C-alpha positions, 0 to 999 in steps of 0.5 A: 704474717702480712703486716698489711692484711688489716689495711687490705680489709679496710681496717686500720693497723693495730698497734701490735702490727705496727710495732711488730715490724721494727728492729731499729727503733719506732722512728725508723720503723714508722714507714721505712721498715714497712716499705722495705718489708714489702719490697718497696711496695707499701701495699699489696693490691687486694684486687685480683691481679692480672698481667699489667700493661702499665706501671704508672700514670701521668694525667695531663689535666686541661682545666676548664674543658677543651672543646672536642670539635675544635681539637680532636673530633672534627664535625663537617656538618658543623662547618656546613651548618654554621649559624643554623639552629641545632637540629636535635633535642638539647639537654634538659639542663644546661649551664647557660643559654646558647644560640646557633651552631658555631663552626670551628675556626680551625681546620683539621688535617689527617696525620701519620700512618693512622690518618687520625685528624687533628686540629691545627691547634696542635701541630706538634701533637699531630706528629705523635698521633700514631701513639694516640688512642683518641676516645671521642665518646666520653660523657659525665653527669655534671655541667658545673666545673666543681662537680665535673672536676670531682667526678673526673678525679674521684668518681663522685660529684656529690661526696668527698671520695678518694682521688683516682691517684690515691686509689692507684697508689693504694692498690699498687704502692710506690716504687720509691721509698723516698718520694711520694707515690702520688704527686700533683704538679701545679694543681688548681685550688679551685672547684674542689681543690685538695679533694681532687687529689685527696685520700678521703678515707683511704690511708694518709700516705695515698694522699697526693703531694702538691708541688706548687699550684696553678697560681705559681709559676712552675719555676717556683713550684718547689716542696716548701722547707725541703731543706732544713738550714738549722739542723743536720740530718742526724739531728733531725733523725734524733728529733724524729726518734724522740717524737716516734717514741712519744707517739708509740706511747700514745698508741700504747694507750689509745690503740689503733689510730689511723690519723696518728699512724698516717702523720708518723709516716708522713714525718718519715717520708718528709725526712727522706725526701730531703735527700731525693726531692731537690735532685729530682726537681733539678732540671738543670741536670738535663741536656740542652737538647732535652730543654729544647724538646720540652720547649724550655727555650721559649717563654710561651711553652716553658712553664708547662714544659717545665711541669712535663719534664719534672713529671718525667723525672718523677715517673722514672724515679718510681712515682706511681701517679703524676698529674700535671695541670694546665690552668691559670687564673684568667683564661684556662680552657673555659672559653665562654667567649672569645674562643679563638683567642683563648684556645689559641693561647692554651694550645700554644702553651701545651702543644710542644711540651706534650709532644716532647714528653711523648717523644722523651718517654718513647725514646727512654722505653717508658712509654710502653708501660706508662699510661698517658691520659689527656683531657679536661673535666668536660667539653664544650657545646657546638652552639655559640654562647654569646658571639664567639664562645662555647658553653660547658658540655659533659654529654659528649667530649674527647680525651686521649690516651697513649702508651701503657697498653692502649691501641695506638693510632686509634679513635674509639666512639663518636658524638652526634653529627654536631658533637653535643652527645656521645652516641656510639660506643659511649664511655662514661667516666666510671668506664674510663677509671675502670680501663685505667685500673685494668691497664695497671693490672687491677680489677676495679670491682675488687679494689675496695675499701671498707668505710662507714659500713660499706665497701667503696671503690673508685667506680662506685657500683658501675664501670665497664672496661673498655676493651676495644682501646687496648692493643 
């Protein structure tokens, strides 16, 4: 009997299914036995499977909205017509009033064998351009940070829904019994906060585990209380077994209880993490050359470089989905004013670490089956806000992917001549999610969960796989 049949149908475990797997006591059973029963894969995807091109995902999230026309989508006419009115119809609803066209203060050059153009903001990433699949025609629905973050992370900007990391882990499970399947490093607590990495109505074990947050330097981003200074592992094991017995009695009386069962599994995972998480986060074990590769020898690049290096260590230990957020409480990528100073600062902090991560994944043979995703919740307008800023633009922006079966050294889609609206081969956020799941071997239309009388999915009732971006 498949012990996960009821979970696959969207129903909680029954008490009999839960208890029926155990031979070593309820406490040890709670998650450890279940994981072992399915070959280190806590859920068998109910979606129709095809051969996956990627096994894992790392999302490099640039919080605030980097400007496409200043990074990966050059617009010669914007340079020529600086100071003139935008010649086409503007959106009916905008976040704030903007003025005339504002040229990019950075030049673009072609790089690599592919000849893809990259702004001088990213000299190190430019050296890796032949690994990138640049999608220049993304579009969403919400011009505000909160709604746009939720749309990107969960597929919905109006309701609390499971995050894409939770959907990935629900569909594919984890490859490591002693670490969470979904980890988010230094996530922002603003604009949706935990809902951006939450499980919502999916099983509790698919919830993202935060390591630090955006207001904490990555050197201090650790799992709290990972070491118990008072009790030995054996004493903690006895405590958990006692607690599990009490919870078993609760389940005996109450029947299936997804919240309680999720809590039990979290206790068990937290216990096992004590032996794995400290070693995984200990980057002092890495060579001096690796530290330099990620920019840890430079105070400007060290914070984000540390996040990227930790992410690689999580990925190679079987964590299925890792998010790395670049954000701070002052600048982020949200340059409504002083575009030059803000984007220069941000790019300088992430350029070398991102290039180092790509090189490191490639050298270890991980890039081939790791999907790397880079971008923010939206882009920015080609027109000026104030003297030297840009407003939010969800109508046409750029993200890029690398590894994991995507077409390298390739640009897909386009915006209009000035970079405001996605125009050719448009890619909606739902399409991005559908493509990500497809690369992981999952049919986005069949990865569903029944809740409140309806079958839900990450892509809601939309989404098309963008086959043109696949190698």
